[in-house]
C-alpha positions as CSV (number, residue, x, y, z in Angstrom):
1,M,108.1,106.2,83.2
2,E,108.3,108.6,86.1
3,I,108.0,107.9,89.9
4,K,106.8,110.5,92.3
5,V,106.7,110.0,96.1
6,Y,104.5,112.2,98.2
7,D,105.0,112.8,102.0
8,T,101.8,114.9,102.2
9,F,98.3,114.9,100.8
10,N,98.1,117.9,98.3
11,S,96.2,119.1,95.3
12,E,98.6,117.5,92.8
13,L,98.3,114.1,94.4
14,E,94.5,114.4,94.6
15,S,94.4,115.2,90.9
16,Y,96.4,112.1,90.0
17,W,94.2,110.1,92.4
18,L,91.0,111.2,90.9
19,T,92.3,110.5,87.4
20,I,93.1,106.9,88.1
21,S,90.3,106.1,90.6
22,K,87.4,106.5,88.2
23,N,87.6,102.9,86.9
24,N,90.6,101.5,88.6
25,R,89.9,101.5,92.3
26,F,89.3,98.2,94.0
27,S,87.1,99.5,96.8
28,V,85.9,102.6,98.6
29,F,88.8,102.2,101.1
30,E,91.3,103.4,98.4
31,S,89.5,106.6,97.9
32,F,91.4,109.8,98.4
33,N,89.0,111.2,101.0
34,W,89.0,108.0,103.1
35,L,92.7,107.8,103.3
36,E,93.3,111.5,103.7
37,Y,90.9,111.6,106.7
38,W,92.5,108.4,108.1
39,Y,95.9,110.1,108.0
40,K,94.5,113.3,109.6
41,I,93.0,111.3,112.6
42,Y,95.7,108.6,113.1
43,G,98.8,109.7,111.3
44,S,99.4,113.5,111.8
45,G,102.7,114.5,113.4
46,K,105.5,112.0,113.3
47,K,103.5,108.9,113.9
48,V,103.1,108.1,110.2
49,I,105.4,109.1,107.4
50,L,103.6,109.2,104.1
51,Q,105.4,107.6,101.2
52,I,102.5,107.5,98.6
53,T,104.1,106.3,95.4
54,V,102.7,107.3,92.0
55,L,103.9,105.9,88.7
56,L,103.3,108.0,85.6
57,S,103.5,107.7,81.9
58,E,103.5,111.1,80.2
59,D,102.1,112.6,83.3
60,C,99.2,110.1,83.4
61,P,99.1,107.9,86.6
62,F,98.9,104.2,86.1
63,L,99.8,102.9,89.6
64,I,99.3,104.5,93.0
65,L,100.7,102.6,96.0
66,P,99.3,104.3,99.2
67,F,102.4,103.6,101.3
68,C,103.4,104.9,104.7
69,I,106.2,104.2,107.2
70,T,105.5,103.6,110.9
71,K,107.7,102.6,113.8
72,K,107.2,99.4,115.7
73,Y,109.6,97.8,118.2
74,G,112.1,100.4,117.1
75,L,112.0,99.2,113.5
76,K,110.6,101.1,110.5
77,K,107.7,99.3,108.8
78,L,106.5,100.1,105.3
79,T,102.8,99.4,105.0
80,F,99.6,100.5,103.3
81,L,97.6,103.4,104.8
82,G,94.3,102.6,106.6
83,H,95.4,100.2,109.3
84,G,92.6,99.3,111.7
85,N,89.7,100.9,109.7
86,S,90.0,99.8,106.1
87,D,88.4,96.4,105.2
88,Y,90.5,96.3,102.1
89,K,94.0,97.6,101.7
90,A,94.8,97.8,98.0
91,Y,96.5,99.9,95.4
92,L,95.1,101.7,92.4
93,I,96.1,100.5,89.0
94,N,95.3,101.1,85.4
95,K,96.2,97.7,84.0
96,E,96.3,98.7,80.4
97,L,98.9,101.4,81.0
98,F,100.7,99.2,83.5
99,N,101.1,96.4,81.0
100,K,102.2,98.9,78.4
101,N,104.9,100.5,80.6
102,I,106.0,97.6,82.9
103,Q,107.7,94.5,81.5
104,D,109.8,93.5,84.5
105,I,108.2,93.4,87.9
106,N,111.5,92.9,89.7
107,S,113.0,96.1,88.1
108,L,109.8,97.9,89.0
109,W,110.3,97.2,92.6
110,K,114.0,98.1,92.5
111,N,112.9,101.5,91.2
112,I,110.1,102.0,93.7
113,L,112.3,101.0,96.7
114,F,115.1,103.3,95.5
115,N,112.7,106.2,95.6
116,I,111.2,105.8,99.0
117,K,112.7,106.3,102.4
118,H,114.6,103.5,104.2
119,F,112.6,100.9,106.0
120,D,113.4,97.6,107.8
121,Y,110.5,95.5,106.6
122,F,107.2,95.6,104.6
123,L,104.1,94.2,106.2
124,S,100.5,94.8,105.2
125,D,97.3,92.8,105.4
126,K,93.9,92.6,103.7
127,L,95.3,92.6,100.2
128,P,92.7,91.1,97.7
129,E,93.9,88.1,95.8
130,S,93.5,89.9,92.4
131,Q,96.3,92.3,93.4
132,L,98.9,89.7,94.3
133,F,100.5,89.7,90.9
134,I,102.8,92.7,91.5
135,F,103.9,91.0,94.7
136,S,105.0,87.7,93.0
137,Y,107.4,85.8,95.3
138,K,109.4,84.4,92.4
139,L,110.0,87.9,91.0
140,T,110.1,90.1,94.1
141,Q,110.6,87.9,97.2
142,F,107.5,89.2,98.8
143,R,105.9,86.5,100.9
144,N,102.1,86.1,101.1
145,I,100.0,84.5,103.7
146,K,96.3,83.7,103.2
147,Q,94.1,85.4,105.8
148,G,90.6,84.3,105.1
149,P,88.0,85.7,102.7
150,S,85.7,88.6,102.4
151,Y,82.1,87.8,101.5
152,L,79.8,89.5,99.0
153,L,76.3,89.1,97.7
154,T,75.7,89.8,94.0
155,L,72.6,92.0,93.9
156,P,69.7,90.7,91.7
157,P,67.3,92.9,89.8
158,T,64.7,92.7,92.6
159,F,64.7,91.8,96.2
160,D,62.1,89.0,95.6
161,D,64.7,87.3,93.4
162,L,66.6,86.4,96.5
163,F,63.8,83.9,97.4
164,F,65.2,81.8,94.5
165,K,68.5,81.4,96.3
166,P,68.4,78.2,98.3
167,K,70.7,79.4,101.1
168,I,68.8,82.7,101.5
169,K,65.2,81.7,101.2
170,P,64.9,80.1,104.7
171,L,66.4,83.3,106.2
172,L,63.9,85.5,104.4
173,M,61.0,83.3,105.6
174,D,62.2,83.4,109.2
175,S,62.6,87.2,108.9
176,K,58.9,87.4,107.8
177,R,58.0,85.6,111.0
178,Q,60.1,87.8,113.1
179,L,58.7,90.9,111.5
180,N,55.1,89.7,112.1
181,K,56.0,89.2,115.8
182,L,57.3,92.8,116.0
183,L,54.3,94.2,114.2
184,K,52.1,92.8,117.0
185,L,54.0,95.1,119.3
186,G,53.6,98.2,117.2
187,S,54.9,99.9,114.0
188,V,58.3,99.1,112.5
189,E,60.1,101.9,110.7
190,F,63.3,101.8,108.6
191,K,65.0,105.1,108.1
192,I,68.2,106.4,106.5
193,I,69.8,109.2,108.5
194,E,71.2,111.8,106.3
195,V,74.5,113.6,107.1
196,E,72.9,116.9,107.7
197,D,70.1,115.4,109.9
198,T,70.1,116.9,113.4
199,E,69.5,113.4,114.8
200,Y,72.6,112.0,113.2
201,E,74.9,112.1,116.3
202,F,72.1,110.8,118.6
203,Y,71.6,107.7,116.5
204,F,75.3,107.2,115.8
205,N,76.0,107.4,119.5
206,K,73.2,104.9,120.2
207,L,74.8,102.5,117.6
208,I,78.2,102.8,119.5
209,T,76.4,102.1,122.8
210,F,74.8,98.9,121.3
211,K,78.1,97.9,119.8
212,R,80.1,98.3,123.0
213,F,77.5,96.3,124.9
214,R,77.9,93.5,122.4
215,Y,81.7,93.6,122.6
216,K,81.5,93.2,126.4
217,Y,78.8,90.6,126.2
218,T,80.8,88.4,123.7
219,G,84.2,89.1,125.2
220,V,85.5,90.8,122.0
221,K,88.0,93.6,122.2
222,D,86.1,96.9,122.4
223,I,87.7,99.2,119.6
224,F,85.5,102.1,120.8
225,E,87.3,102.2,124.2
226,N,89.6,104.5,122.3
227,D,87.7,107.8,121.6
228,I,89.8,108.4,118.4
229,N,88.0,105.4,116.8
230,V,84.6,106.9,117.6
231,E,85.8,110.2,116.2
232,F,86.9,108.6,112.9
233,Y,83.7,106.9,112.1
234,K,81.5,109.7,113.4
235,N,83.1,112.6,111.6
236,I,84.4,111.1,108.3
237,R,80.9,111.8,107.0
238,F,81.9,115.4,106.5
239,R,84.9,114.3,104.3
240,M,83.0,111.5,102.4
241,N,79.7,113.0,101.3
242,E,79.8,112.6,97.5
243,E,77.9,110.3,95.1
244,T,81.1,108.5,94.3
245,A,81.8,107.6,97.9
246,K,79.8,108.5,101.1
247,T,79.0,107.2,104.5
248,H,75.6,105.7,105.3
249,L,73.8,105.6,108.6
250,S,70.5,103.7,109.0
251,I,68.2,102.7,111.8
252,L,65.2,100.4,112.5
253,K,62.7,101.5,115.1
254,L,59.8,99.8,116.9
255,N,57.4,102.5,117.6
256,E,59.8,105.2,118.8
257,E,62.4,102.8,120.3
258,L,65.6,102.1,118.4
259,I,66.1,98.3,117.9
260,A,68.9,98.2,115.3
261,A,71.4,100.5,113.6
262,H,74.1,100.3,111.0
263,W,77.0,102.5,109.8
264,G,78.6,101.7,106.4
265,V,79.9,103.2,103.2
266,V,78.5,103.2,99.7
267,D,80.0,104.0,96.3
268,E,78.8,103.6,92.7
269,K,79.0,99.8,92.7
270,S,78.9,98.5,96.3
271,F,77.4,98.8,99.7
272,Y,79.9,98.1,102.5
273,Y,78.3,96.5,105.6
274,I,80.7,97.6,108.3
275,L,79.2,98.4,111.7
276,P,75.9,96.6,112.4
277,S,74.4,96.7,115.9
278,Y,71.1,96.1,117.6
279,N,69.3,96.6,120.9
280,H,70.0,93.5,123.0
281,K,66.6,93.6,124.5
282,Y,65.1,92.6,121.1
283,E,67.7,90.0,120.2
284,N,65.1,87.2,119.8
285,Y,63.4,89.2,117.0
286,S,66.6,89.3,114.8
287,P,66.4,93.1,114.4
288,G,70.0,93.3,113.0
289,R,69.0,90.9,110.1
290,L,65.7,92.8,109.5
291,L,67.7,96.0,109.1
292,M,70.3,94.3,106.9
293,E,67.6,93.0,104.6
294,R,66.2,96.6,104.2
295,L,69.7,97.8,103.3
296,I,70.0,95.0,100.7
297,N,66.7,96.1,99.2
298,N,67.7,99.7,99.3
299,S,71.0,98.8,97.5
300,I,69.0,97.0,94.8
301,Q,66.7,100.0,94.3
302,N,69.8,102.2,93.9
303,N,71.2,99.9,91.2
304,L,74.2,98.8,93.1
305,G,76.0,95.6,92.0
306,F,77.2,94.2,95.3
307,F,76.5,94.0,99.0
308,D,79.9,93.6,100.6
309,F,79.9,92.0,104.0
310,T,83.7,92.5,104.1
311,Q,86.2,90.2,105.9
312,G,85.1,87.9,108.7
313,E,84.1,84.3,109.3
314,E,80.7,85.0,110.8
315,I,78.2,82.3,109.7
316,Y,75.6,84.8,108.5
317,K,78.1,86.2,105.9
318,K,78.6,82.7,104.4
319,K,74.8,82.1,104.2
320,W,74.0,85.4,102.5
321,S,76.9,85.6,100.1
322,D,77.5,84.1,96.7
323,L,81.0,85.4,96.1
324,S,84.2,85.5,98.2
325,I,87.5,87.3,97.8
326,E,90.6,85.7,99.3
327,M,92.6,88.1,101.4
328,F,96.4,88.0,102.0
329,E,99.1,89.4,104.2
330,I,102.2,90.5,102.4
331,C,105.7,90.8,103.9
332,K,109.3,91.3,102.9
333,W,112.4,92.2,104.9
334,N,114.7,95.1,103.8
335,S,117.4,95.0,106.4
336,I,119.1,92.6,108.8
337,L,116.9,93.7,111.6
338,G,113.9,93.4,109.3
339,Y,115.0,89.9,108.4
340,I,115.2,88.9,112.1
341,F,111.7,90.5,112.8
342,I,109.9,88.7,109.9
343,H,111.4,85.3,110.7
344,T,110.7,85.7,114.4
345,L,107.1,86.6,113.5
346,E,106.8,83.6,111.3
347,F,108.2,81.3,114.0
348,K,105.9,82.7,116.6
349,R,102.8,82.2,114.4
350,K,103.9,78.7,113.5
351,Y,104.6,77.4,117.0
352,Y,102.7,79.7,119.4
353,D,99.7,81.3,117.7
354,K,97.8,78.1,116.9
């Protein structure tokens, strides 16, 4: 077994990444292009130190840990890349080769930590439950804290099959009524905006306007106050525009007026429902849901397996989903200062963040 640690995105790393990601990537958020662009926008300079760790057997990668080191409160934190934008933060693993090469998880971590730069503590969130096994507390002393699930809908052969799902049928019937009300006002058009479309930026900016209004209306923190977040979601389309992983912008119009928009990501198996928004003026017609249903239908027509609502406790996600994935935060101290930080964080959450 060989361990390589990369402090930059380069062609060799990309080659290893593409080799392992074909059948061993948990989600689109571990794709090379997604994380490379995230690093370009948020991590360039000295803000983020890459420590991407690749384990190889005869030059064949079987585990990629997309690590980086950041500074917080004067301490060095080891974490997964993608903070703030990735709905899953996972690693890439070829389980067959992993099981063939790794017999002792504790020894594995000793070797990994020996090869990466010093850090005070490890802390990362949004790790899917299926990936907990290499962070076993008994074997590695990594602590895990349940965060709440992500919700998914298993896509049936046809959209009409959804009427046979007891939780979903009432929603579909109500959507028909809402659509009929809208049709009395004019024509309703669903459209996918392609990356090269000259109207792309116009509709994307309208989506952000709707989104920011909604944040203010509901009192939720406005992530788009920071222009860098707008830049990330708007321009990653130029980096992720392949069949294996690409961005997806769609709209719903009444006559020529935009009433709902959505920005998401799609890969070979899943549609990721990430940034939905709608025109507040038409709230009583449920335009966001009407657009979502068209996206579900479009995903079925494109032979996708899942419609991923991602993490969040919104009621509509629970109603539409038939699967859930438990998500975890992982932490471990690696110095005396890291020990103090982790235990202070746990104490604060236990007694103050209730």
